[in-house]
N, C-alpha and C positions, 0 to 999 in steps of 0.2 A: 565489345563497347553496348551495352542493353539500355534500351530507352524506357527512362524512368518519368517522364513527363507528366508530372503531378495530375489527374483530372478533376476539374471542377463539379460534373456530373455524372450522374449516372452512363456509365458505359451501354451503349445500347445493347450489345449481345449479353447485357445479363440484363438488360428491362424486359419484359414478358408482355411489355406492349408495343418495345419498338417496330414496326414492319421492316426487316430489309430492303433494302436500294436494289441488290440483284440477289435473288433466286439462282440455285443452281442445281438440278434434281438430278441426281441419279444419272449425270453425262457421261454417255461413254462415244469413244471418238475412234472408230478401225481403217488404217490402210490399209487393205488387203486380208490376210490373216491376222499381221502387227498390232496391237489395241496400246493406243499411244493414250488416249486416256480411257481410265475402267470404273464407272458407275460411280462418279465424285459428287458429292452432296455436300454443300456450300453456301452457308448468306452471310451477305456482303454489305455493312450499314452505310448508311449517305455520311457524308464526310471523313469517312475513315481514309488510313493510307496502308489498305493489304495486301502484306507480302506472300508471292508465290516462291517459295525456296526449295532447291533441288539442284540436282547434280547436273549434268546436261542429258539430253534423252531419257528423261524422268514425266517429258509431257507438261510442263510449265506453261510454254509458249504455243502449244496446241491449246489448252487450254485460254491463253488469252485470245489466242487466235478467235477461237468462238464467239468469244463475250466481242470481238469486234465485227464480226458478222465474215471474217473472212474465209472459217471452215466452216463448214454444218455439223451438229453434232450427228454422229450415226444412230444413238437412241438418247433417249432424256429430252430435258426441258430449260430452257434460261430465261428468265427473265427480269425486263428491267425496268423501275417504276413501276410495275405492277403489269408489264405490257408483254407478252411474250414474243421473243427475238424469232419465231423461227420464217422463217420465209423471208426476214427483213433486212437487207440490202446493204452495205456497210455506211453510205451517205445517207442513212434514214434513219440512223440509230443516233441517239442522245450523246456520242462516243466519240473522242479521239485519241487516236494511237500515235505514241512517241516511239521514232525505232530505235535500236541499237546504234545505226549509222547514220542518223539524226535527216539523210536524204534531205539534205538542204538544194537549192537551185543552184547550180555555180555561178551562172552567167544573172543573175538579181542579188542584190543588193539586201540587206539585212532588213528592211524596212518593209521593200517589195515581197522580200518571203512571207515575212511576218503579214503581208497582207493581202497575201494569197489567194488563202480559202475565204476569207469575205468580200473577196472582187468577183469570186465563178458565184458567190451568191447573191450578185449584185447589186450589195448595199451600198448606198446613198456616200459620196466619196468626203462629204463631211466625218461623217459618223467612222466611215475606214479610217481616214487620220487619226479622229478620237481616240479611237480602239487601239487603235496602233502603236502611239506615242504611250496611253496607259500602260500597255504592257512591257511595254519595254523599259518605261522606267522603274517598274516593277521589278523588271529581273536585271537591271541597271546593265542594259547596254543602249543608251538612249546615245548617250557620245558615238556611237556608230553605227547608229544607224543606213550612211550612207557606203558601208565597208561592203566588199565580197566577201565568201566562205573563207577562200586561202586567204586572205588578210588579217583569220583570226584564229586566238587560240583552240587547243579543243576547248577548255572551259567556255571560250565564247561561247562556240556553236552549239555545244550543246543549252546555253542560255536561248540563243534564237528557239534552237530544233523544239523547247520548253514553250516559249513566246509563242510559237505557231499555233502550235497544239490548243495554246489555251487562249488565243485571242477571239478564237468561235465558241468560248461560254460553253465550252461541253459540260455535262452532268459528270460523267467519266472518263478520265483520262486512265488509258492504260500504256505501260511506260516499258517498255520490252530491255532487259540491261541498259538504261540508260546512260548510267555510272560508267559501265564498260570499259569504256575508250581514255578513260581520263589514267593520269600517274596516280599514286595512294596520297598524296599529301589535297590535292586538288580533289581528288575523290574524296576523300573527307569529309572538305570545306562545301564544297556544293552540298553535301547530305545532308546537312543543317540548313542550307538556301530553300531545297525542296521541299522540307518542315515548312518554314517560315512562308513560303509562298503560299503550298495548299493550305495552311491555317487562315490564312488572309482572305484566299479566295471560295475554302470550302468545299472543292472541287473534290469528288471522290478520288484514289490513286488504287487502281490493282498496279501493284509493278510486281516482273517479273524479275528474281536475281537468282545467281549462283552464289553467289557473296555474300557470308551469314554478318560478317560486321555491318552491311549497308543493309541487310535487310533489320538485324537490331537495331538500328539507327533510326530507322524510316517507321517503320511500323508498330502500329497500333496493338495490332494482330497479323500471326506469320501463320502461314499454311505450310507442313512441311509435306513435300509430294517427295514420291519412291514407286520406279515403275507405275507408272498412271495413276496412282491410288493421295490419296490426300493423309498420313499418317498419323498427323496431329496439326490441330490448330490452339493456338492461345496466345497473349502477349509474349513479347520479347523474354521478361522476367518469367513467363509459367513453361517456354518452351525450353529455357537456359535450366532453372533452377529446378523444375518439376519434369521430364521427360520420360517418356511412356512407353517406349520401348528401347529395345539396346541400339537401334537406328538411328533414333533421333540422337540420344545419349552422343554415339559415337561422332552425327555430323555435323553438331551444333556443337563448336567449341573441341576441345580437347578435356580427355577422361578418361579414368581408370575403370576399366570392365574387369571385375574380379566374379567367375562363378562355383557359384556355390550354393547350401539347401538348408532351409529354419532348420532350426536346433530350437527358437522356443518362438512362440506365435503368440502372442496376446494384443489385444484391442490397442493399444494405447505401445506399445515397440513391438521389434524383433529383433531377434540376435542369429546373424550368422554362419554357419563354421564353410569357409573354403580352402581346398587344400595349396594355393596360392600363398596364405597366410597363417602364421601358423596362432595368430589368437582370434576369435569371433570376431564378427562386426556386432556391435552395438545399434541400433537405429530406432529412436525414438517416437518412433507414428509407426503404423497398424501399418499391416497387407492385404489383399486381396490376392491368396491365392492356396490350392488345393494342397493338402501334405502331401508329404516328400518329392513335391514337384521343382526342376531345377530355377532358382533364381540366377539373376545376375548384380551386384552392385552395384553401382558409378558412383565415380567420386571424383572429382573437381581437382586439377594437380593445384589449384592456389588455395582448396580451405583445409590444403595437408601441411601442417606446420614440419617442417624438417631440424632436427637440436643433436646434440653431442649428446644428452644425457638423456636418459632413460624419463619418460612422464611418470607424472608422481601414480596413477595406476595403471598395472601392466596386465588387466585382466581382459579388456577389449579395446578395442581400436586404434590400435598401434604394432609396429613391425619393424621391424633391425633390419637394416643392409649397407653394404657399402657402395657411396657415390662413386659412380663409371664414368657419367659426364657433366659438363656444366657448359653452358651457351649465356655469355653473357647479352643480352637483349637492351641494354640500357638503362628502362624504366624495371625490368624485372632480367632475374638470373632464371635460367630450367636447370633443375636435377638431374639426371638422370640412376636409379637409387636401385641396386640388382638386389634384392633381398636372399634369403636363404635357401628359397623354392626354386630361385634359380628363375623368376619375375621379376622383368624391370619395370619399377613407378617413375610414373612423370611427377617430380614437384615445383611447381614455382614460385618465388621470393621476390617481394618487392625488392629494388634497392632505392631506400627510404634515407642512408645518406651515400655520402661523397668516399668511393671507399681509395684506400693509400696501403700503402707498403705497413702502414701500424696497425691494420685494421685486421683482426682479426678474423676472417672469412672461414667458410667451410668448404675446404677446396677435393681433389682425386685423391680418390681408395683414400677417402677416412670411413671411420667407422659411425653411420649416421642412427636416428631412429626417428621415425615416423609418428605419425601421430593426428586425431582430427578428432571433431566434436560430433557429437551423437546427430547433430540435425543437417550435419553435410552428408553423409550416403544418402541416394537412392538406391531402394530398390523395384527392380521392373522384371517381369515376370514371360515378357517375350523379346 
């Protein structure tokens, strides 16, 4: 699911006059000889939901912990709201962190858990009651204020942890795999709840996740991490539709990657020849690539048309093959089509009407044609 919420104003990262709320400047973190974060530079703006997306061990949680103050950078600089965070302990930063485990106190009620930080700050009792009541209402947990954590569902515990993180009114909330403990349906529902709460409060969120769908749903922008480096930053649609490398294309969503070389290289289009395809791939945009360089064509499964009849033009952007496997997933069917070259291509097709015995659908071992629009492929050079 790609976040395509409309913007009512210029996105701050596109505004040259906008000041980043968080500046991460050439930050490196080493544990002995192991480089967990490798010269990362990143700007995050006020009011964003920024997601750090990557596989386990890529450095995203280490980067989050440095923002929180639980780890100190080996090199580089982190500033929040114009203030250098070097040597500033976690409790003095304008930051709160919500952990994956939620870390609720089991002997305390919901209300006591949420109020704990405010009591530590010695706020007046009347103000504590008012702020706790307001935040519990926001996360829809007012009727559960007297319950203990073991009396709550996973989704309810997640909302209590969120309320406890937000009640102190931090300028920045860090969330480490916030929905990882929830089942799929509850996770999908809670993603939209998080977005709505963030929009109401205007708090800047930095979210660490390995879940692509979670990042695509939550984020205004995503930073994809690999081996301690940020390899691409962009909006969810930018990351998905215009990956800048094979790694990003392959990591985010499903993709078919074809290795080849440019046979025509014009400013407004290119043609790529690949040994895996009988016909060239025509792409209606230019590519920055030196002559004779190896390139890869990234083609998403949902952008491929599968049919029994050949397309109108057989000059390029089509291939012939045999259906090897079919997976019915309810909303879509997945086809694995083996081409004459031996390459298997993944194609998805929406199930737009209910299937029946009379429905003449493409099935196993059928000869089929695959085709795609010139705007669909993306050519990457690394």
